[in-house]
C-alpha positions as CSV (number, residue, x, y, z in Angstrom):
1,Q,-15.2,100.1,-77.9
2,V,-12.6,102.5,-78.6
3,I,-14.1,103.9,-82.2
4,R,-16.9,104.6,-79.9
5,L,-15.1,106.5,-76.7
6,M,-12.7,107.9,-79.9
7,Q,-16.5,109.2,-81.9
8,R,-17.9,110.4,-78.7
9,G,-14.6,112.5,-77.9
10,D,-13.8,110.6,-75.6
11,L,-11.0,108.7,-75.7
12,D,-8.0,111.1,-74.2
13,E,-4.8,111.7,-75.1
14,S,-3.0,109.0,-73.5
15,L,-5.2,105.9,-74.5
16,K,-4.8,107.6,-78.4
17,E,-0.9,106.5,-76.7
18,D,-2.0,103.5,-75.5
19,V,-3.6,101.7,-78.7
20,M,-0.8,103.3,-81.1
21,V,1.8,101.6,-78.6
22,V,0.2,98.2,-78.1
23,L,-0.7,98.4,-82.0
24,R,2.9,98.9,-83.6
25,A,4.2,96.5,-81.2
26,L,1.8,93.5,-82.8
27,R,2.9,94.9,-86.2
28,R,6.3,93.8,-84.6
29,G,5.7,91.0,-82.8
30,A,4.4,89.1,-86.3
31,I,7.2,90.4,-88.3
32,A,9.2,89.0,-85.6
33,G,8.0,86.3,-84.5
34,E,9.3,85.5,-88.7
35,Q,12.3,85.9,-87.6
36,V,15.1,84.2,-85.7
37,G,15.8,84.3,-81.6
38,A,14.5,88.2,-80.4
39,S,16.4,91.0,-78.6
40,D,17.0,92.2,-75.1
41,E,14.9,95.8,-77.2
42,A,12.3,93.6,-78.8
43,Y,11.4,92.0,-75.5
44,L,11.8,96.1,-73.2
45,E,9.3,96.9,-76.1
46,H,7.0,94.0,-76.0
47,A,6.9,94.2,-71.9
48,A,6.4,98.3,-72.8
49,A,3.4,97.1,-74.8
50,M,2.0,94.8,-72.8
51,L,1.9,97.6,-68.9
52,H,0.0,100.4,-71.8
53,F,-2.0,97.3,-73.0
54,C,-2.9,96.8,-69.2
55,R,-3.6,100.1,-68.5
56,L,-6.1,100.7,-71.9
57,V,-7.7,97.8,-70.8
58,L,-8.6,99.1,-67.2
59,N,-8.8,102.5,-68.6
60,L,-11.8,101.1,-71.0
61,S,-13.2,98.4,-67.8
62,E,-13.8,102.3,-66.1
63,A,-16.0,103.6,-69.5
64,A,-18.0,100.7,-70.1
65,I,-19.1,100.7,-66.2
66,E,-19.6,104.6,-66.1
67,D,-21.7,104.7,-69.1
68,S,-23.5,101.4,-67.4
C-alpha cells in the first residue's frame, strides 16, 4: 500500500518520514538482536519507532477507507 501511495504521489512527507524511521529501527533491531542486552537509548528508539509505525498504520487505514 505504501508503494501504491508513493506511485500516485499521495504519500506526504510525514508518512515518508514514518516509513524511514520504522525501517531504520527494524534494521537496527536486527543488528541489536545479535548483541547482548539493550541500552536505554535503544529502548527509546524502539518506542519512538513503534509510535511512528502506529501513525503510519492509522494513515494507511484512513487512505484505504477513502479508496473504498
